[in-house]
C-alpha positions in Angstrom: -12.5 -30.6 -36.3 -10.6 -27.4 -36.9 -13.1 -25.3 -34.9 -12.9 -27.7 -32.0 -9.1 -27.4 -32.0 -9.3 -23.6 -32.2 -11.7 -23.6 -29.3 -9.3 -25.8 -27.3 -6.3 -23.5 -28.0 -8.3 -20.4 -27.0 -9.6 -22.2 -23.9 -6.0 -23.0 -22.8 -4.6 -19.6 -23.7 -7.4 -17.4 -22.3 -8.7 -19.6 -19.5 -12.1 -18.0 -19.3 -14.2 -18.2 -16.1 -17.0 -20.7 -16.7 -19.0 -19.6 -13.6 -20.5 -16.3 -12.6 -22.8 -15.7 -15.5 -26.6 -15.8 -15.4 -28.8 -18.2 -17.3 -29.5 -15.7 -20.1 -25.8 -15.2 -20.7 -25.2 -18.9 -21.2 -28.3 -19.1 -23.4 -27.0 -16.3 -25.7 -23.5 -17.9 -25.8 -25.1 -21.3 -26.7 -27.3 -19.8 -29.4 -24.3 -18.0 -30.8 -22.3 -21.2 -30.9 -25.2 -23.0 -32.7 -25.5 -20.2 -35.2 -21.7 -20.3 -36.0 -21.8 -24.1 -36.2 -24.8 -23.9 -38.6 -23.1 -21.3 -40.7 -19.9 -23.3 -41.0 -21.8 -26.6 -41.7 -23.7 -24.9 -44.4 -20.5 -23.5 -45.9 -18.9 -26.9 -46.0 -21.9 -28.4 -47.6 -21.8 -25.7 -50.2 -18.1 -26.5 -50.9 -19.2 -30.0 -51.8 -22.0 -28.9 -54.2 -20.9 -25.6 -55.9 -17.6 -24.1 -57.0 -15.5 -22.6 -54.3 -15.5 -19.0 -55.6 -19.3 -18.9 -55.7 -19.6 -20.5 -52.2 -17.3 -17.9 -50.7 -19.0 -15.1 -52.5 -22.4 -16.2 -51.1 -20.8 -16.4 -47.7 -20.0 -12.7 -47.8 -23.4 -11.6 -49.0 -24.7 -11.5 -45.4 -22.0 -9.3 -43.9 -22.0 -7.1 -47.0 -25.8 -6.7 -46.5 -25.2 -5.6 -42.9 -22.5 -3.2 -44.0 -25.0 -1.7 -46.6 -28.0 -1.6 -44.0 -25.6 0.2 -41.4 -24.1 2.9 -43.7 -25.5 3.1 -47.3 -29.2 3.2 -46.4 -29.0 5.9 -43.7 -26.7 8.1 -45.9 -29.1 7.7 -48.8 -32.1 8.6 -46.7 -30.3 11.7 -45.3 -30.6 13.9 -48.4 -34.3 13.0 -48.7 -35.0 14.0 -45.1 -33.1 17.3 -45.6 -35.2 18.1 -48.6 -38.3 17.9 -46.5 -37.0 20.0 -43.5 -37.0 23.8 -43.6 -33.6 25.4 -44.0 -34.0 27.2 -40.6 -34.0 23.8 -38.9 -30.7 22.4 -40.2 -29.1 25.1 -42.4 -26.7 27.9 -41.9 -28.0 29.9 -44.9 -27.1 33.5 -44.6 -24.3 32.8 -42.1 -21.1 34.8 -42.9 -17.6 33.7 -41.8 -15.3 36.3 -40.3 -11.8 36.7 -41.9 -10.3 34.9 -38.9 -12.4 31.8 -39.5 -11.6 31.9 -43.2 -7.9 32.1 -42.4 -8.1 29.3 -39.9 -9.8 27.0 -42.5 -7.2 27.9 -45.1 -4.3 27.2 -42.7 -5.7 23.8 -41.6 -6.2 22.9 -45.3 -2.7 23.9 -46.2 -1.3 21.9 -43.2 -3.3 18.8 -44.2 -2.1 19.1 -47.8 1.5 19.5 -46.6 1.3 16.6 -44.3 -0.1 14.3 -47.0 2.5 15.4 -49.5 5.5 15.0 -47.2 4.2 11.9 -45.4 6.1 9.4 -47.5 9.5 11.1 -47.6 12.4 10.0 -45.5 13.6 12.4 -42.8 17.3 11.9 -42.7 
C-alpha cells in the first residue's frame, strides 16, 4: 500500500510522459517494477518469519556484494596483474624528478595540510 501511495505522489509531482517510448523501454520498466515488487514482498515475508535485524541485514547483502564486485575485486586483482607485467610497461623506474617538480609536490602537500588544519576554524 505504501509503495502505491508513493507511486501516486511521484506521478502527481513529476507528471511523466506515458507515451513516446518503444516497446523495449516499457518491457524494461515493467520488469524493473516486478523485480522491486518481488524484493519488497520477500522482505515483508521475512519480517513475519525472522527477527527484524537479521532480515534487514540480509536485505543489504545484495548491494554490499555489488559494491564489493565493483571496487574490491578489481583493486585486489590489480597488484597481481602488475606483478606479471614487465616494469617497462607500467613503471617509471629510473625516472628522476627535477627540483622544480619536487618543490611543486611539496607546496601542494603543504597547502593541502594547511587547508585541512584550518578548515574547521571560524573566520571572524
